[in-house]
N, C-alpha and C positions, 0 to 999 in steps of 0.2 A: 082387928089384928090380923096381919098377914100370916099365912102358914110358912113354914120353912121352905117348902117347895117354891112358893111365890116369891119369897125373898131371894132365893137362889137364882130364879129366873131373871130377876132385875140385874144381875151381875153378868149375864151371858149375852153374846151377840144375838141379834134377832133371828138369824137362820137356825141357830142351835135351839132357841126357845120354841120356834115353830115345830121343829122335829120332836123335841121332848113333849110338847103339848099333844102331839098326835099319839103318843104312847099312853096317855091317861086312860082311854077306854080299855085298852088291853090290861093295864095294871088293875083297874077296877074289876074286870072280869076274872083275872087271876086271883085277886083277893077274895072275891065271891066264891070261887072254887075252893081255895085253900082254907079260908076262915069259916065260911058259912056252909060249905058242902054243896053249893049249887052245881048243877050239871048242865052246862050249855049244850044246845042242840048241835047237829052237824053243820048247819049254816053258820052258826056262831064260831065254830072251830075253823071253818074255811076262812071266815072273815079275819079271825085272829092270825091265821097263817099268812094271809095276804098282807095284813098290817105289819107283821114282823118282817116279812120279806122286803116291803117298801122301806121300813125304817133302817134295815140293814143296808140296803142299796144307798139310801141317803147318807148314812153314816160313813160308808166306805168309799163312796164316789169321790175321787180327787176333784178339787176345784179347778175350773177352767180359768185361763188367764183373764177372760172377760168378766168373770164373776168376782175377781179379787178387787178390793178397793171400795170406794163409796158409790152410792147410787145417784150421785149428783150428775146433772146434765153435762155432756161433753163440752168443754170450753172451746174446742176448735169449731164446733158448729155455730157458736155465737159470733165468732169472728168472720165467718163466711158470708 
């Protein structure tokens, strides 16, 4: 049986799913801190900050015109 998270991912575009999947380690560490009282070390805290910064940049970065549309090969190249 699939979890609600996995079911929700099936409904989203691949780029969004990739970005959300990168947040899973951070979520697990945050839950460990809040629920279990675990204390991550300084390297883990730096890693979490880098991960959050990267996810923020990925979420806020506007799409370039070349990134919009399908990943199918360019039809003009086949005609050349």
